[in-house]
C-alpha positions as CSV (number, residue, x, y, z in Angstrom):
1,M,12.2,11.9,-35.5
2,N,9.2,14.3,-36.1
3,L,9.3,17.4,-34.4
4,R,5.7,18.5,-32.6
5,K,4.8,20.6,-30.1
6,V,4.5,19.0,-27.0
7,Q,3.4,19.1,-23.2
8,I,4.9,17.4,-20.0
9,V,3.9,17.2,-16.6
10,L,5.8,18.4,-13.6
11,D,5.7,16.3,-10.4
12,V,6.6,17.7,-7.4
13,S,10.0,17.0,-6.4
14,D,10.7,18.5,-10.6
15,V,9.2,21.2,-9.8
16,Q,11.8,21.9,-6.5
17,Q,14.0,21.8,-8.4
18,V,13.7,23.2,-11.3
19,L,13.1,26.1,-8.9
20,A,16.3,25.1,-6.5
21,I,18.3,25.6,-10.2
22,A,17.1,28.8,-11.1
23,L,17.9,30.0,-7.4
24,D,21.3,28.8,-7.2
25,E,22.1,29.3,-10.8
26,D,24.0,25.8,-11.0
27,K,24.8,25.4,-15.1
28,D,25.9,22.2,-14.4
29,K,22.6,21.2,-12.1
30,A,20.7,23.0,-15.1
31,L,22.1,20.9,-18.4
32,A,22.4,17.4,-15.9
33,Y,18.2,18.4,-15.0
34,I,18.0,18.8,-18.6
35,K,19.7,15.8,-19.9
36,G,18.5,13.7,-17.2
37,S,14.8,14.2,-17.2
38,L,13.2,16.7,-19.4
39,V,15.0,14.9,-23.0
40,K,13.5,11.8,-21.5
41,Q,10.0,13.8,-21.0
42,I,9.6,14.8,-23.7
43,E,11.2,11.7,-26.0
44,K,8.8,9.8,-24.4
45,S,6.0,12.4,-25.8
46,L,7.1,12.0,-29.5
47,Q,7.2,8.4,-29.3
48,P,4.5,7.2,-32.1
49,H,1.5,5.8,-30.0
């Protein structure tokens, strides 16, 4: 996989989830969100078109 700069778009529910995680400072929720949502979006962005 070739790494490069990517941009991802967060919908309103993703923004709410990120802000809630930041307010709660819940490390487990943060890791779950990164693995469950952000990684998938990043991998999709890195796929050849």
